[in-house]
N, C-alpha and C positions, 0 to 999 in steps of 0.2 A: 650328351647333349638333351637324348633321348627322355632320360631320366627323369631330368630338368623340367620339362614337358609334360610327361605324363604325372610328376608329382604334384603342378599348378593348375590341370583337368581338375583331379582328385580337389585338390581346394574348393575349385570353382563351381566342380559339383556339389561337396559338401553344401558353402554357402548357400547354393539353391537350395539344395533341403531345408537346410536349416531355415531360410527367410517362410519355407513354401508352410513348414510346423508353423513358426507364427504368425501365420498369418490365422485370419476367422471365416471357415469358413459360411460365407448367407447365398442369402438368395432373395431379388427384391420382385415382388408381387403387387400387380398393383390392376385395382377396377373399380368401375361405377358407374356410374348414370351418365357424365359425366363423356367425350363425345371421346372418340377417338385420338383429335390430336391435342387436347388437353389432358385425357391418361400417358400421353407419349412423351407432353415435355413434363411432366411432372416427374414422370420413370424416368428419362433419360437426367432430371438433379437429381436423382436419389441417386441412383445407380453411379454418379459420380461421386459425391459425399461421402458412402458407405464407403467408395473404390478406396479414397483421402485420408477416410480411416481404416484403411488398411486390412477392409473384409477383401476375399478372397473370392467372384462372382464367378458360375460356370460356362465352361465355354459356351455351351449348346444352354439356351433354351429352355425353365420347367415345360414339361407336354404337358394337353391341356388336361389333361386327370391329375395333376400335380400340381399345379399352379389351384385350377377352381377347389381343386380340397384343405389346401392351408387359407385361399382367402376366404370358405367358409368357417376354417377355425376364429377368426378372429372376434367372434362374438358371444361363443364359447365360454364358461366359468376358469376354464382351467383350458388354454386354448393350446398348450405344449400335449396335453395327451391323444387328441385326432389327428396332428400332421405326419399326412402319409408315412408309411414304416420305410418305403424309401428315400426319404433326402436324411433319415440319419443313418439308415447301412452309407450310401454317400459319406460319408462326413460332415453333413448340411449339419449347424444349430442355434445357426440365425437367419430369421425369418424375418423379414419386414414388407409388412403388410400394411397395402394403401387402397387409399378408398377413398376418389375423384368423383360430384356429386356437386350441384344445382342448387340456390338458393338466392330468394331474395333478401334483403337486407330490407332493416327498418327503415329507411329511404322510399327502396320500392326497388331502387336500382338490381341488376340479374350481381351474385355471389359465389364465388365456386370457395367452397367450401373442402380441405385433406385432409383426412386423419388420417395419423399413422399411426401399427399399434406393433413393438418391438412382442415377437416370442425367440423365446432363447429355449429351446428345451435342455440343452445339460446341468443348468444349473432352474428352470422350471420356473422363469418369472419372466413378466410381459412390462411395457409402459408405453402410453398412448400418449400421446400430441398432437394438438389442431392448428392451423393456418387459414386462418379465411379472410381470398382476394377479394375484392369489392372492387367494379369494371375494369376487371384486371385480364393484359395484354398476357402474349406470350411471356418477357421479357420475368415481369414482373412477378408471375408463379413461378417462372423455373427458375429465383432469386427467391422465393419466401419458400420454395418448396429446400432445396437448400440447407435455405436456413432451422428450416423444420425439422430435413436429418439431422445434421448436424447437433441442433440443444436435445434432441432428444437422446442423439449417441452417449451425448456431455451428463446429462442427466440418471441414463443407467446406468449409467460405468460410478457417480457418487453412489445412489444410492446403491449397488450391488457391493460393494466395496471394492471389487478387482483389484482401480487400479490404485495405487497408494505411496505416500511421498513422506519418503523419511525426512527429517525435518533437526537439525541437531543444532548447537549453537556452542562456544566458548568465549564464557560463561553461558550457562541455558538462563529459562527468564526472558528473553527475550522476542514480542511481540509479534508473530505471524501474519504479513499478510499477503492474501494468494488471489494474485489479477486485481488489485485493489478490496478485495474481502478479510477481513481483522477474522482471522480460522480461529486461531487461540495461540499459544507459546509453546517458548525448545522446552526442550526434548518431546517429543513428539510425534504420535503417525498422525495424517489427513489425506483424507478420498478423494480423489480428485478425477479427472476426464486422463484417455489419454491426449497428448499434443505437446508443444511448448505454455511453457508458464513463465510467470511472472512472481520470483518471493522477494518480498522486504520483508529485510526484518530490520525491531526497534528493540533500542531498549536506555534509560538513560542513563547519563552519564559515557553512552558511546557512539560511535557514527553510525547513522543509517547503514545497511548492507545494501545491495542489489543487483540479486542471482537471477539466470534462466536457468530454467532445469525442465528439461523433454525425458518424459512417462509415456511409455508403454503399456494397452491395454491389458492386464493378468500380472503386471510385475509391481517391484517395488522400487522404486531411482528413494535416491538416500545423499542429503545438499548435510555437509558440517563445514558451519564457518566461521571464524576466527574472531570475536569482537574485535574492533578499534578503541582503542580512550579513549575520547573528545577535550581535544584541549580544552573545551572547559570542564572539565570534569570535576577536576577540586582546587578552586578560585580562593585564596583566602581574601576574607574581609578589610575593607579599604583601611586599611588605620591613618590620621592622620599625623606631622611632625608634631612631635613638642618642647621644638625647638622656637620656634615663634610665638610662639603662649610665654616662654621659658625667659622669651625677650622681648616680650611688651611689661613683663609682671617687672625683670628688672627696671624698663627707661621709665617706667609709670610713678615706679617708686620712690626712682632721681626726680624725675620730674618732681613729683609729688614733693618732696625734700625740700627744695630749691625755691620752689612756689609756697612753701610755708615759712622759707626761710626769710625770700620777698616780700612777705604779707606783714613778716613780725617785721620788717627792721624797714619799713622802704614808707610806713610813715616819720620815723624818726629828722630829728631837726639835724643828728650831727654830722663830719662824712663822713662817715663808713659806711651808705649810704644816699645816696645826695642825688643821684638818677629822678625824676620828679615823676617819670612814671615804673616805681619799680613797683607800687601797690599792685598794678591792673595787671603788668606784667607776674609778677607774681600767681595771684588770682585766673590768670591766664592759665601759666606751669598748667598747679593744682589739678585745674580742671581734668587739663589732657589728661597728665599723668593721673588723677583718678579714673574717667574713662580709658587709657591703656591697660591699668590697673583689670578695673573689670573686663578686658576681653581678651585676654588669657587668660585668668574662671573661669569665666566662659570656657571657654577651648576646651578648656583640660576637664572642665566636669562632662561636655557637652562634645566631645569627638567625634562623633561620625555625626554631627551636621554641619552642612557644610555653609552655614551658615550664622550672622555674629551682628554685633557693634563694631564700627571704628570711629574712629580719629585721627584728626592729620590736620596738624596747623599749618597754619595761611599766618601770610602777614596785616598784619592789622585784627589776627584776629583764629578763629578754630573752626571744625567744623566737624559735627557727631553726626555719623550717624548708621544705616542698618546695610549692611550687605547678605549676597546669598546666593545658590545658580539654586534653580529652578531650573 
């Protein structure tokens, strides 16, 4: 029992060590001409945002000397060169320097301007972003500062290329949409920011695939998707039956023959064809037969069209017309 407990404790300590090693050690330094209340509001919001992004902040605030040294570096051409050596010795390589000041908007209203500069010493790079808050209440200033920090970290991660999504598909060549934005086709690597992302894959002839992908700072996340064929990927063209045109031509030919016979013998005075309406009926049968033959020939020659002439025999006559699907 003691051995099992000792193994559990060692595993727990190993997990904590791995988590601490993967965290980004950084500091947030806030200064500027704004009053203490607004600077504290901005600082609290930004610290919460960077902690949510995986930063590990010091348990104790920086000394006044180190804080002033970091804040003075923000305007240097290469700010990573003037960061106090004590921070590098402590393993701190991320510094988010924030300047909070007041200005007047074009309308004359008071405005808070927050300028955040991310200084990274281990890769010697910077990123800058500003937030303008007109007629700014405390809650609005806090939310704006949070959004500013998140956008700054996200943009820096993309430009530094440290967080990568490897997206593949079977078959390849699918269009990749990352958080609603088209970024390329599979198979490929894409620079992005840490956090949860929505990946959409689209390829003609295959179903649309949607996946969730979680990325960590400085790591490569892999996603492989087997595309499923769409039901309508290969659909044979519509071909009408040739039975109906054949019947129409055969029936039309029979009516034409009978109609011709009726016309031929309809005027005789002998007993072979004594019906007084023999000739009109023969003419009508011939017309209907010719129409049926024409309709059948038309359907054979134009199978893709769903319209054409029609003929119907009614009491006392016939109806010729054109029908179609629109």
